[in-house]
N, C-alpha and C positions, 0 to 999 in steps of 0.2 A: 471458364468459371462454372460453378455448379450451384443450383438452387434446388432446395427440397421443399415440396408442398407442406405448408405449416400445419395443415389439418389432416395430413395423410395418416391413416391408422396403422402405425408401425412403432415398435418399441426399440428397434435398433436398425442399423443400416450398414451395408457393406459397399465400399466405394469401388466403382469400376476402375480398372488400371489405367484407363484413358484420362481420368481426372487428375489434373496436375495443380489446380488452383481452386481455392475457396473464396467466394465473394464475401463482402462485409456483412451480408445478411443471409448467408446460405441456409442456416437452420433456425433463424430467429423465430421465437414464440412457437416452438415445435413441441410435440408430445413425446419425443424420443426419451428413453430412459438410459440407454447405454450406447456408447460409440467409441470406435477406435479410428484414429486418423493414421492412415498408412504412410509409409515413408515416400511413396511415389508422389504424394502431394507436397510440392516444394514451396508453394506460396500461400500465405495467409494474409488477407486484405483487411484494412481498417473498416470498422463500422463508423457510423456518424449520423448526422442529421439531428441536430439538437432542438429543432422546433417542436412545439407541442404535438404529441402523438406520432412523431416520425422517427424516433430514435431506434436504431437497429445495430446489431453486431452479429458475428458468426453464430453464436449460440445464445444471443440475447433473449432473456425471458423464457428459457427452457426450464420450466418449473418442476418438471418430472425427472430431469436428468440427474442420475445418481452415479454415473461412471463415465469418465472421459479420459482416454489415455492416448499417448503417441506411440506408434510402433517403434521398436528399437532401430536405430540407424538414422533417425531424423537429425537434421542439422539446422533447426530453426534458430534465428537470432532475435526474433521479434514476436512478442505476444500482442496482437492488434488491439486497438481501442474498441471497447464495448464487447470484447471477445466472449465473456461469460456473464456479463451483467445480469443480475436478477435470476441467475440459475440457483435458486434458493436451497435446493436439496442436495447439491453436490457436496459430499463430505470431505473429499480430499482431491488434490490435483498435483501431480509431479510436474513442476516446471522444468523443461529440459535444461541441462547444464550449459548448453550452447547459447542460451538466451542472453542477450546483452541489453535489451530494452523492453519495458512493459508499457503499453499504451494507456491513454487516459480511460478511466472507468473500466479497465479490462476485467477486473474481478469485483467491481462494486456491487454491494448488496448480495453477495454470495454468502448468505448468513450461516451456512453450515461448514464452510470451507476451512480446511487446515492445509498449510503448505509451507515449504521452505524456499528462501530466495536463492537463486543460482550463485555460484561462487565467483563468476566473472561478470555479474550484472553491473551495468554502467549507468542506467537511467530508469527511473520510475516516474511516469507522468502523473498529472493531477488526478486525484480521486481514484487512483488505481485499485486500492483495497478498502475504500470507504464502506463502512457498515458491514465488514466481514466479522461478524460477532463471535465466531468460534476461534479466531486466531488468538493464541495465548503468548507467543514469543516471537520476536523478530530480531534477526541479526543481519546487519548489512555486510555486504562483501567489501573487501578492501578497494575494489575498483569502482564503487559507486560514487559518481561525481555530480549527478543531477537528480533532484528530488522535487516533485511537483506539490503544489498547494493541496491541502486536504487529502494527501495520499493515504493516510491511515486514520482519517477522521472517524470518530464514532465506532471504534472497534471495541465493543462492550466487554469482551473477555481478555483483552490484551493486558498482560501483567508485566512483561519484561521487554525492554528495548536495549539492544547492545549495538553501539557504533564503535568498532574496534579502533585502537590507536593508529593502525596502519591504513584506515579508510581515508580516501582522499576528499571526501565530502567536507565542505567548509561552511555550510549553513543548514539551519532547520527552517523550512518555508512556513508561510502563514497557515495556521490552523491544521498543521500536518498531523498532530496527535490530539486534537481537540476532542473533548468529551469521551476520552478513554478512562472511564470511571474506576477501572480496576488496575490501572497502571501504577505499579508501586516500586519498580526497579528500573532505573534509567542510568545507563553508562554512556557518557558522551566522550568522543575522542578529543584529544588535545588540539585538533586542527579546526574545530568549529569556531568561526569568527563572528557569526551572527545568528541569533534566534529571533525569528520574525514574529509579527503580530499574531497573538492568539495561539501560538504553536502548541502550548500545553494547557490551554484554558480548560477549566472544568475537569482536570485530572484529579479527582477528589481523594484518591487513595495514595497519592505520591507523598511520602514522608520527608524526603530529603533530596537535594540535588547538588551534585558537585559539578560546577560549571567548567567549561573548557578553559585551559590555560591561555589559549589565544583569543578568547571571546572578547569582542569589542563592543557589540551592540545587543541590547535586549529590547525587543519591540513592544509596542502597546499591547497590554493585556496578555503578554506572553505566558504568564503563570497565574492569571486572574482566576479566582474561585477554586484554587487548590487549597481547600479548607483544612487538610491534614498536614500541609507542608510546615515543618517545624525548623528546618535547618537548610540554609543556602550558603554555599561556599563560593566566593568570588575570587578572581585573580587580578593582578595589577595591570593587565592590558585593557581592562574594561574602560570604555570611554563614555558610554551613554546607556541609561536605563530610562526608557520612554514611559509616557503616562499610563498609569494603571497596570504596570507590568506585574505587580504583586498585590493588586487590589483584592480585598476580601479573602486574603489568606489569613484566616482568623486564628490559626495555630502558630503562625510564624513569630517566634520570639528570639531566634538566634540567627545572626548572619556573621560571616567572617569577611570583613572588609579591611584589608585585602590579605589573601593568603599568598605567600611567596612560594613559587615552585621550587 
């Protein structure tokens, strides 16, 4: 494994060919501005340590980092937890198409980041993209089956969410899209069976929602404080709408109970 001195006066770094693995905090809180991860590095490890003042990740807190790329030929299947957390200036990052899983808090608070999700992605863990304020559009892969709580919470510029009909995901987890105040275009696949607590709470720009044809449960405060929500379309498999699911939706005047597919 490799560790780089966090206060070393360097703006970029070239890896020795002998380095095959990066530790979970190899470059955390560093002053690097640019880095290329070569293909001879085959293992990226999780960061962690969630106690006060002990959180770390491979590039955690690299506030001057503006460019990070993988050399062509890489075959990574996992972006580790806390990988780029709080790398606030990084404007874009290409997630390799081989990636199947993104760890918890991997890109959290990367406030300038724009990216696209890989086409074979299967899992996004909790808070993975929380407070990524530059993200404007998210489209899930058809292979995505696991989504963590608060995964896209507080993404201030997110405008469009697409879950295609062939996506295997069956639920929206708690607080997943909470406080996305510019979210105005949401397409849910027909396979979604549950929208959990607070999933779209405080999505103040959302004007309408066409719920999944297989939806059975809407959790507490799922759409609470969606003050511009005017139209909600339900389907006849719905079994439960929990307390406060549409509380303080002051523009809501029209609902379709129930729309037959």
